[in-house]
N, CA, C and O atoms as CSV, one atom per row, in Angstrom:
chain,resi,resn,atom,element,x,y,z
A,1,UNK,N,N,86.877,129.849,77.842
A,1,UNK,CA,C,88.118,130.465,77.401
A,1,UNK,C,C,89.186,130.238,78.469
A,1,UNK,O,O,88.947,130.433,79.660
A,2,UNK,N,N,90.346,129.829,78.024
A,2,UNK,CA,C,91.424,129.507,78.951
A,2,UNK,C,C,92.303,130.721,79.224
A,2,UNK,O,O,92.409,131.636,78.406
A,3,UNK,N,N,92.916,130.702,80.372
A,3,UNK,CA,C,93.845,131.772,80.723
A,3,UNK,C,C,95.285,131.285,80.690
A,3,UNK,O,O,96.209,132.058,80.944
A,4,UNK,N,N,95.482,130.001,80.377
A,4,UNK,CA,C,96.814,129.430,80.303
A,4,UNK,C,C,97.027,128.848,78.909
A,4,UNK,O,O,96.121,128.258,78.320
A,5,UNK,N,N,98.248,129.026,78.393
A,5,UNK,CA,C,98.541,128.632,77.020
A,5,UNK,C,C,99.835,127.831,76.967
A,5,UNK,O,O,100.780,128.106,77.706
A,6,UNK,N,N,99.865,126.841,76.085
A,6,UNK,CA,C,101.072,126.049,75.857
A,6,UNK,C,C,101.991,126.798,74.891
A,6,UNK,O,O,101.609,127.823,74.326
A,7,UNK,N,N,103.200,126.277,74.709
A,7,UNK,CA,C,104.124,126.874,73.746
A,7,UNK,C,C,103.511,126.859,72.352
A,7,UNK,O,O,103.647,127.829,71.606
A,8,UNK,N,N,102.838,125.768,71.993
A,8,UNK,CA,C,102.199,125.669,70.685
A,8,UNK,C,C,101.122,126.733,70.520
A,8,UNK,O,O,101.020,127.365,69.469
A,9,UNK,N,N,100.318,126.926,71.565
A,9,UNK,CA,C,99.275,127.948,71.532
A,9,UNK,C,C,99.873,129.332,71.316
A,9,UNK,O,O,99.351,130.135,70.543
A,10,UNK,N,N,100.974,129.597,72.011
A,10,UNK,CA,C,101.604,130.912,71.941
A,10,UNK,C,C,102.140,131.181,70.543
A,10,UNK,O,O,101.925,132.262,69.994
A,11,UNK,N,N,102.830,130.214,69.965
A,11,UNK,CA,C,103.393,130.401,68.625
A,11,UNK,C,C,102.270,130.554,67.596
A,11,UNK,O,O,102.419,131.298,66.626
A,12,UNK,N,N,101.154,129.861,67.798
A,12,UNK,CA,C,100.009,129.998,66.891
A,12,UNK,C,C,99.311,131.344,67.072
A,12,UNK,O,O,98.807,131.921,66.108
A,13,UNK,N,N,99.283,131.840,68.297
A,13,UNK,CA,C,98.587,133.096,68.591
A,13,UNK,C,C,99.402,134.311,68.187
A,13,UNK,O,O,98.876,135.238,67.571
A,14,UNK,N,N,100.671,134.311,68.526
A,14,UNK,CA,C,101.565,135.414,68.183
A,14,UNK,C,C,102.180,135.043,66.834
A,14,UNK,O,O,103.232,134.407,66.776
A,15,UNK,N,N,101.524,135.442,65.770
A,15,UNK,CA,C,101.852,134.934,64.441
A,15,UNK,C,C,103.259,135.298,63.970
A,15,UNK,O,O,103.825,134.584,63.143
A,16,UNK,N,N,103.828,136.370,64.465
A,16,UNK,CA,C,105.178,136.766,64.047
A,16,UNK,C,C,106.260,136.079,64.872
A,16,UNK,O,O,107.448,136.253,64.601
A,17,UNK,N,N,105.869,135.316,65.857
A,17,UNK,CA,C,106.806,134.681,66.782
A,17,UNK,C,C,107.206,133.297,66.291
A,17,UNK,O,O,106.354,132.485,65.930
A,18,UNK,N,N,108.501,133.038,66.281
A,18,UNK,CA,C,108.998,131.697,65.962
A,18,UNK,C,C,109.364,130.986,67.269
A,18,UNK,O,O,109.520,131.623,68.311
A,19,UNK,N,N,109.496,129.671,67.200
A,19,UNK,CA,C,109.916,128.922,68.390
A,19,UNK,C,C,111.298,129.376,68.838
A,19,UNK,O,O,111.572,129.443,70.036
A,20,UNK,N,N,112.155,129.682,67.902
A,20,UNK,CA,C,113.505,130.140,68.231
A,20,UNK,C,C,113.450,131.459,69.004
A,20,UNK,O,O,114.135,131.625,70.013
A,21,UNK,N,N,112.628,132.395,68.520
A,21,UNK,CA,C,112.475,133.675,69.229
A,21,UNK,C,C,111.894,133.454,70.608
A,21,UNK,O,O,112.324,134.088,71.572
A,22,UNK,N,N,110.926,132.569,70.714
A,22,UNK,CA,C,110.311,132.290,72.012
A,22,UNK,C,C,111.374,131.806,72.997
A,22,UNK,O,O,111.429,132.267,74.137
A,23,UNK,N,N,112.209,130.882,72.554
A,23,UNK,CA,C,113.294,130.414,73.406
A,23,UNK,C,C,114.243,131.533,73.789
A,23,UNK,O,O,114.694,131.611,74.932
A,24,UNK,N,N,114.543,132.394,72.838
A,24,UNK,CA,C,115.429,133.546,73.077
A,24,UNK,C,C,114.826,134.480,74.126
A,24,UNK,O,O,115.526,134.939,75.028
A,25,UNK,N,N,113.533,134.757,74.005
A,25,UNK,CA,C,112.871,135.659,74.953
A,25,UNK,C,C,112.786,135.041,76.349
A,25,UNK,O,O,112.860,135.753,77.351
A,26,UNK,N,N,112.632,133.729,76.414
A,26,UNK,CA,C,112.604,133.053,77.714
A,26,UNK,C,C,113.999,133.050,78.334
A,26,UNK,O,O,114.162,133.387,79.507
A,27,UNK,N,N,115.007,132.668,77.541
A,27,UNK,CA,C,116.384,132.628,78.044
A,27,UNK,C,C,116.864,134.007,78.484
A,27,UNK,O,O,117.588,134.131,79.471
A,28,UNK,N,N,116.461,135.036,77.754
A,28,UNK,CA,C,116.847,136.404,78.107
A,28,UNK,C,C,116.015,136.983,79.240
A,28,UNK,O,O,116.231,138.121,79.657
A,29,UNK,N,N,115.065,136.199,79.740
A,29,UNK,CA,C,114.151,136.590,80.824
A,29,UNK,C,C,113.325,137.829,80.491
A,29,UNK,O,O,112.986,138.620,81.371
A,30,UNK,N,N,113.007,137.984,79.202
A,30,UNK,CA,C,112.093,139.045,78.801
A,30,UNK,C,C,110.669,138.665,79.170
A,30,UNK,O,O,109.821,139.525,79.405
A,31,UNK,N,N,110.423,137.362,79.218
A,31,UNK,CA,C,109.167,136.823,79.752
A,31,UNK,C,C,109.538,135.700,80.710
A,31,UNK,O,O,110.593,135.080,80.582
A,32,UNK,N,N,108.666,135.452,81.659
A,32,UNK,CA,C,108.926,134.425,82.671
A,32,UNK,C,C,107.698,133.527,82.826
A,32,UNK,O,O,106.938,133.656,83.786
A,33,UNK,N,N,107.517,132.611,81.861
A,33,UNK,CA,C,106.356,131.713,81.969
A,33,UNK,C,C,106.539,130.717,83.102
A,33,UNK,O,O,107.646,130.505,83.597
A,34,UNK,N,N,105.432,130.116,83.498
A,34,UNK,CA,C,105.489,129.080,84.526
A,34,UNK,C,C,106.097,127.827,83.907
A,34,UNK,O,O,105.868,127.518,82.738
A,35,UNK,N,N,106.876,127.113,84.716
A,35,UNK,CA,C,107.492,125.866,84.237
A,35,UNK,C,C,106.704,124.712,84.830
A,35,UNK,O,O,106.551,124.622,86.048
A,36,UNK,N,N,106.199,123.822,83.967
A,36,UNK,CA,C,105.485,122.636,84.423
A,36,UNK,C,C,106.100,121.414,83.766
A,36,UNK,O,O,106.973,121.537,82.907
A,37,UNK,N,N,105.652,120.255,84.165
A,37,UNK,CA,C,106.259,119.010,83.676
A,37,UNK,C,C,106.182,118.886,82.155
A,37,UNK,O,O,107.085,118.320,81.538
A,38,UNK,N,N,105.128,119.402,81.552
A,38,UNK,CA,C,104.970,119.313,80.101
A,38,UNK,C,C,105.638,120.441,79.344
A,38,UNK,O,O,105.564,120.479,78.116
A,39,UNK,N,N,106.277,121.349,80.028
A,39,UNK,CA,C,106.923,122.496,79.375
A,39,UNK,C,C,106.471,123.791,80.018
A,39,UNK,O,O,106.023,123.814,81.165
A,40,UNK,N,N,106.594,124.844,79.274
A,40,UNK,CA,C,106.212,126.154,79.787
A,40,UNK,C,C,104.712,126.371,79.631
A,40,UNK,O,O,104.082,125.852,78.710
A,41,UNK,N,N,104.159,127.149,80.550
A,41,UNK,CA,C,102.759,127.552,80.500
A,41,UNK,C,C,102.737,129.075,80.540
A,41,UNK,O,O,103.368,129.696,81.396
A,42,UNK,N,N,102.009,129.662,79.611
A,42,UNK,CA,C,101.981,131.111,79.447
A,42,UNK,C,C,100.620,131.674,79.830
A,42,UNK,O,O,99.590,131.018,79.681
A,43,UNK,N,N,100.643,132.907,80.328
A,43,UNK,CA,C,99.412,133.631,80.663
A,43,UNK,C,C,99.129,134.648,79.565
A,43,UNK,O,O,99.957,134.870,78.681
A,44,UNK,N,N,97.963,135.257,79.628
A,44,UNK,CA,C,97.593,136.283,78.638
A,44,UNK,C,C,98.595,137.433,78.633
A,44,UNK,O,O,98.918,137.972,77.575
A,45,UNK,N,N,99.083,137.806,79.802
A,45,UNK,CA,C,100.053,138.910,79.893
A,45,UNK,C,C,101.347,138.535,79.174
A,45,UNK,O,O,102.005,139.402,78.598
A,46,UNK,N,N,101.718,137.257,79.200
A,46,UNK,CA,C,102.909,136.807,78.475
A,46,UNK,C,C,102.709,136.967,76.971
A,46,UNK,O,O,103.626,137.368,76.254
A,47,UNK,N,N,101.513,136.653,76.501
A,47,UNK,CA,C,101.218,136.793,75.077
A,47,UNK,C,C,101.284,138.256,74.662
A,47,UNK,O,O,101.858,138.578,73.622
A,48,UNK,N,N,100.708,139.140,75.459
A,48,UNK,CA,C,100.773,140.570,75.159
A,48,UNK,C,C,102.217,141.054,75.148
A,48,UNK,O,O,102.611,141.842,74.288
A,49,UNK,N,N,102.987,140.584,76.092
A,49,UNK,CA,C,104.395,140.990,76.174
A,49,UNK,C,C,105.177,140.454,74.975
A,49,UNK,O,O,106.055,141.141,74.453
A,50,UNK,N,N,104.868,139.240,74.537
A,50,UNK,CA,C,105.521,138.681,73.358
A,50,UNK,C,C,105.166,139.475,72.098
A,50,UNK,O,O,106.018,139.687,71.236
A,51,UNK,N,N,103.917,139.908,71.992
A,51,UNK,CA,C,103.520,140.765,70.862
A,51,UNK,C,C,104.359,142.037,70.866
A,51,UNK,O,O,104.862,142.461,69.826
A,52,UNK,N,N,104.507,142.641,72.037
A,52,UNK,CA,C,105.310,143.857,72.162
A,52,UNK,C,C,106.768,143.580,71.815
A,52,UNK,O,O,107.394,144.367,71.105
A,53,UNK,N,N,107.310,142.482,72.301
A,53,UNK,CA,C,108.705,142.133,72.005
A,53,UNK,C,C,108.917,141.933,70.508
A,53,UNK,O,O,109.942,142.347,69.967
A,54,UNK,N,N,107.965,141.308,69.840
A,54,UNK,CA,C,108.065,141.143,68.386
A,54,UNK,C,C,108.039,142.504,67.693
A,54,UNK,O,O,108.815,142.747,66.769
A,55,UNK,N,N,107.149,143.389,68.138
A,55,UNK,CA,C,107.090,144.736,67.569
A,55,UNK,C,C,108.421,145.457,67.744
A,55,UNK,O,O,108.953,146.035,66.797
A,56,UNK,N,N,108.946,145.420,68.944
A,56,UNK,CA,C,110.188,146.137,69.243
A,56,UNK,C,C,111.381,145.557,68.484
A,56,UNK,O,O,112.196,146.297,67.934
A,57,UNK,N,N,111.473,144.240,68.459
A,57,UNK,CA,C,112.644,143.625,67.828
A,57,UNK,C,C,112.567,143.668,66.308
A,57,UNK,O,O,113.593,143.827,65.647
A,58,UNK,N,N,111.380,143.530,65.744
A,58,UNK,CA,C,111.254,143.500,64.288
A,58,UNK,C,C,111.000,144.877,63.690
A,58,UNK,O,O,111.710,145.296,62.776
A,59,UNK,N,N,110.004,145.578,64.192
A,59,UNK,CA,C,109.646,146.875,63.604
A,59,UNK,C,C,110.673,147.946,63.917
A,59,UNK,O,O,110.983,148.782,63.068
A,60,UNK,N,N,111.203,147.927,65.134
A,60,UNK,CA,C,112.187,148.935,65.531
A,60,UNK,C,C,113.612,148.412,65.471
A,60,UNK,O,O,114.562,149.152,65.727
A,61,UNK,N,N,113.762,147.136,65.131
A,61,UNK,CA,C,115.076,146.506,64.962
A,61,UNK,C,C,115.950,146.648,66.206
A,61,UNK,O,O,117.144,146.929,66.103
A,62,UNK,N,N,115.345,146.452,67.388
A,62,UNK,CA,C,116.110,146.526,68.632
A,62,UNK,C,C,116.833,145.211,68.881
A,62,UNK,O,O,116.273,144.133,68.679
A,63,UNK,N,N,118.079,145.310,69.319
A,63,UNK,CA,C,118.842,144.125,69.683
A,63,UNK,C,C,118.545,143.774,71.139
A,63,UNK,O,O,117.694,144.396,71.775
A,64,UNK,N,N,119.253,142.775,71.659
A,64,UNK,CA,C,118.998,142.313,73.025
A,64,UNK,C,C,119.175,143.432,74.051
A,64,UNK,O,O,118.373,143.563,74.976
A,65,UNK,N,N,120.216,144.229,73.888
A,65,UNK,CA,C,120.452,145.335,74.826
A,65,UNK,C,C,119.313,146.345,74.760
A,65,UNK,O,O,118.799,146.777,75.792
A,66,UNK,N,N,118.924,146.718,73.554
A,66,UNK,CA,C,117.827,147.674,73.385
A,66,UNK,C,C,116.522,147.145,73.936
A,66,UNK,O,O,115.778,147.873,74.593
A,67,UNK,N,N,116.237,145.871,73.671
A,67,UNK,CA,C,115.024,145.257,74.215
A,67,UNK,C,C,115.035,145.288,75.736
A,67,UNK,O,O,114.026,145.602,76.368
A,68,UNK,N,N,116.187,144.960,76.318
A,68,UNK,CA,C,116.296,144.964,77.779
A,68,UNK,C,C,116.018,146.325,78.369
A,68,UNK,O,O,115.332,146.446,79.384
A,69,UNK,N,N,116.555,147.356,77.728
A,69,UNK,CA,C,116.355,148.719,78.222
A,69,UNK,C,C,114.897,149.124,78.109
A,69,UNK,O,O,114.312,149.622,79.071
A,70,UNK,N,N,114.309,148.915,76.944
A,70,UNK,CA,C,112.915,149.336,76.728
A,70,UNK,C,C,111.960,148.568,77.636
A,70,UNK,O,O,111.065,149.162,78.238
A,71,UNK,N,N,112.140,147.265,77.739
A,71,UNK,CA,C,111.257,146.457,78.591
A,71,UNK,C,C,111.415,146.856,80.055
A,71,UNK,O,O,110.430,146.906,80.792
A,72,UNK,N,N,112.635,147.139,80.478
A,72,UNK,CA,C,112.872,147.586,81.849
A,72,UNK,C,C,112.147,148.901,82.123
A,72,UNK,O,O,111.527,149.067,83.173
A,73,UNK,N,N,112.227,149.819,81.187
A,73,UNK,CA,C,111.535,151.105,81.351
A,73,UNK,C,C,110.019,150.922,81.389
A,73,UNK,O,O,109.334,151.568,82.182
A,74,UNK,N,N,109.504,150.055,80.544
A,74,UNK,CA,C,108.059,149.779,80.546
A,74,UNK,C,C,107.644,149.165,81.879
A,74,UNK,O,O,106.612,149.533,82.439
A,75,UNK,N,N,108.439,148.235,82.384
A,75,UNK,CA,C,108.136,147.614,83.681
A,75,UNK,C,C,108.162,148.650,84.808
A,75,UNK,O,O,107.311,148.627,85.697
A,76,UNK,N,N,109.138,149.554,84.765
A,76,UNK,CA,C,109.227,150.605,85.787
A,76,UNK,C,C,108.019,151.546,85.706
A,76,UNK,O,O,107.469,151.951,86.730
A,77,UNK,N,N,107.620,151.881,84.499
A,77,UNK,CA,C,106.454,152.754,84.323
A,77,UNK,C,C,105.193,152.073,84.847
A,77,UNK,O,O,104.363,152.704,85.503
A,78,UNK,N,N,105.059,150.790,84.553
A,78,UNK,CA,C,103.904,150.039,85.036
A,78,UNK,C,C,103.879,150.006,86.568
A,78,UNK,O,O,102.825,150.192,87.176
A,79,UNK,N,N,105.030,149.772,87.182
A,79,UNK,CA,C,105.110,149.750,88.651
A,79,UNK,C,C,104.784,151.117,89.235
A,79,UNK,O,O,104.101,151.210,90.255
A,80,UNK,N,N,105.270,152.182,88.592
A,80,UNK,CA,C,104.980,153.533,89.079
A,80,UNK,C,C,103.481,153.833,88.980
A,80,UNK,O,O,102.917,154.472,89.868
A,81,UNK,N,N,102.847,153.381,87.921
A,81,UNK,CA,C,101.396,153.580,87.781
A,81,UNK,C,C,100.632,152.837,88.871
A,81,UNK,O,O,99.653,153.353,89.409
A,82,UNK,N,N,101.079,151.623,89.198
A,82,UNK,CA,C,100.438,150.866,90.274
A,82,UNK,C,C,100.612,151.578,91.610
A,82,UNK,O,O,99.674,151.659,92.402
A,83,UNK,N,N,101.809,152.091,91.856
A,83,UNK,CA,C,102.073,152.828,93.098
A,83,UNK,C,C,101.201,154.082,93.184
A,83,UNK,O,O,100.628,154.381,94.231
A,84,UNK,N,N,101.111,154.802,92.082
A,84,UNK,CA,C,100.299,156.018,92.049
A,84,UNK,C,C,98.823,155.701,92.296
A,84,UNK,O,O,98.137,156.440,93.002
A,85,UNK,N,N,98.344,154.613,91.721
A,85,UNK,CA,C,96.954,154.208,91.949
A,85,UNK,C,C,96.729,153.856,93.417
A,85,UNK,O,O,95.678,154.175,93.973
A,86,UNK,N,N,97.696,153.209,94.046
A,86,UNK,CA,C,97.578,152.869,95.472
A,86,UNK,C,C,97.551,154.132,96.321
A,86,UNK,O,O,96.779,154.216,97.276
A,87,UNK,N,N,98.383,155.116,95.987
A,87,UNK,CA,C,98.388,156.388,96.717
A,87,UNK,C,C,97.039,157.083,96.546
A,87,UNK,O,O,96.485,157.608,97.512
A,88,UNK,N,N,96.511,157.088,95.327
A,88,UNK,CA,C,95.209,157.728,95.076
A,88,UNK,C,C,94.106,157.049,95.886
A,88,UNK,O,O,93.243,157.721,96.451
A,89,UNK,N,N,94.135,155.717,95.943
A,89,UNK,CA,C,93.126,155.005,96.746
A,89,UNK,C,C,93.265,155.350,98.228
A,89,UNK,O,O,92.265,155.510,98.927
A,90,UNK,N,N,94.499,155.465,98.704
A,90,UNK,CA,C,94.729,155.813,100.110
A,90,UNK,C,C,94.217,157.222,100.400
A,90,UNK,O,O,93.598,157.453,101.439
A,91,UNK,N,N,94.466,158.151,99.504
A,91,UNK,CA,C,94.021,159.540,99.697
A,91,UNK,C,C,92.496,159.612,99.729
A,91,UNK,O,O,91.924,160.404,100.478
A,92,UNK,N,N,91.839,158.782,98.916
A,92,UNK,CA,C,90.371,158.777,98.883
A,92,UNK,C,C,89.761,158.356,100.215
A,92,UNK,O,O,88.599,158.662,100.483
A,93,UNK,N,N,90.514,157.670,101.043
A,93,UNK,CA,C,89.983,157.221,102.336
A,93,UNK,C,C,90.117,158.295,103.420
A,93,UNK,O,O,89.562,158.157,104.509
A,94,UNK,N,N,90.852,159.354,103.115
A,94,UNK,CA,C,91.096,160.411,104.097
A,94,UNK,C,C,89.903,161.365,104.181
A,94,UNK,O,O,89.088,161.424,103.260
A,95,UNK,N,N,89.799,162.108,105.280
A,95,UNK,CA,C,88.741,163.115,105.401
A,95,UNK,C,C,88.872,164.159,104.277
A,95,UNK,O,O,89.965,164.412,103.771
A,96,UNK,N,N,87.758,164.743,103.910
A,96,UNK,CA,C,87.699,165.691,102.791
A,96,UNK,C,C,88.643,166.871,102.969
A,96,UNK,O,O,89.271,167.314,102.007
A,97,UNK,N,N,88.750,167.388,104.202
A,97,UNK,CA,C,89.630,168.546,104.407
A,97,UNK,C,C,91.091,168.186,104.157
A,97,UNK,O,O,91.846,168.990,103.610
A,98,UNK,N,N,91.487,166.989,104.554
A,98,UNK,CA,C,92.861,166.543,104.322
A,98,UNK,C,C,93.095,166.277,102.827
A,98,UNK,O,O,94.169,166.580,102.307
A,99,UNK,N,N,92.108,165.721,102.147
A,99,UNK,CA,C,92.207,165.519,100.706
A,99,UNK,C,C,92.421,166.861,100.000
A,99,UNK,O,O,93.247,166.974,99.094
A,100,UNK,N,N,91.664,167.873,100.430
A,100,UNK,CA,C,91.781,169.203,99.825
A,100,UNK,C,C,93.168,169.787,100.051
A,100,UNK,O,O,93.730,170.415,99.154
A,101,UNK,N,N,93.722,169.588,101.238
A,101,UNK,CA,C,95.081,170.076,101.521
A,101,UNK,C,C,96.118,169.384,100.645
A,101,UNK,O,O,97.065,170.014,100.174
A,102,UNK,N,N,95.935,168.104,100.435
A,102,UNK,CA,C,96.859,167.357,99.585
A,102,UNK,C,C,96.789,167.868,98.149
A,102,UNK,O,O,97.819,168.083,97.509
A,103,UNK,N,N,95.575,168.062,97.649
A,103,UNK,CA,C,95.390,168.574,96.287
A,103,UNK,C,C,96.014,169.968,96.153
A,103,UNK,O,O,96.669,170.263,95.153
A,104,UNK,N,N,95.813,170.811,97.150
A,104,UNK,CA,C,96.377,172.154,97.115
A,104,UNK,C,C,97.903,172.096,97.118
A,104,UNK,O,O,98.555,172.850,96.396
A,105,UNK,N,N,98.470,171.213,97.919
A,105,UNK,CA,C,99.922,171.074,97.960
A,105,UNK,C,C,100.474,170.579,96.635
A,105,UNK,O,O,101.552,170.995,96.211
A,106,UNK,N,N,99.744,169.700,95.989
A,106,UNK,CA,C,100.183,169.187,94.682
A,106,UNK,C,C,100.146,170.278,93.623
A,106,UNK,O,O,100.995,170.310,92.732
A,107,UNK,N,N,99.174,171.166,93.715
A,107,UNK,CA,C,99.063,172.252,92.734
A,107,UNK,C,C,100.177,173.281,92.906
A,107,UNK,O,O,100.572,173.942,91.945
A,108,UNK,N,N,100.677,173.413,94.121
A,108,UNK,CA,C,101.767,174.371,94.370
A,108,UNK,C,C,103.058,173.914,93.716
A,108,UNK,O,O,103.869,174.740,93.297
A,109,UNK,N,N,103.254,172.614,93.626
A,109,UNK,CA,C,104.496,172.084,93.060
A,109,UNK,C,C,104.377,172.070,91.603
A,109,UNK,O,O,105.310,171.661,90.912
C-alpha cells in the first residue's frame, strides 16, 4: 500500500472531487501537496483534508472565505491538541508528588 498519491489517484479516491476543485484547493492553499517533476504528490492526510473540504464546500455550502475560516480553526485545534499531548507527556516524567500538585492546581481552576 502506497502512502503517496498522484492527482489522478486523488480524483479517483475522493469521488466528489473534480480536477477543477483540486486546482482551486491547491491555489487557495487549503492543501499543500509536494511538487515533483511529474506534478503534485499527495499524502493520506491530503486526501482526508480534501474529503473534509468537499464536505464543507458542498454539504455546508461554504465559500472560499468560510472554508478558510473553518480550516484555520481546525488547524489551530489540531495544534492545540498536539501541544496539550506534549505537556501531558512532560508531566508524566515528573515525580509523583509534583504531578499531584499539578493535578490539584488544575482542579482549582
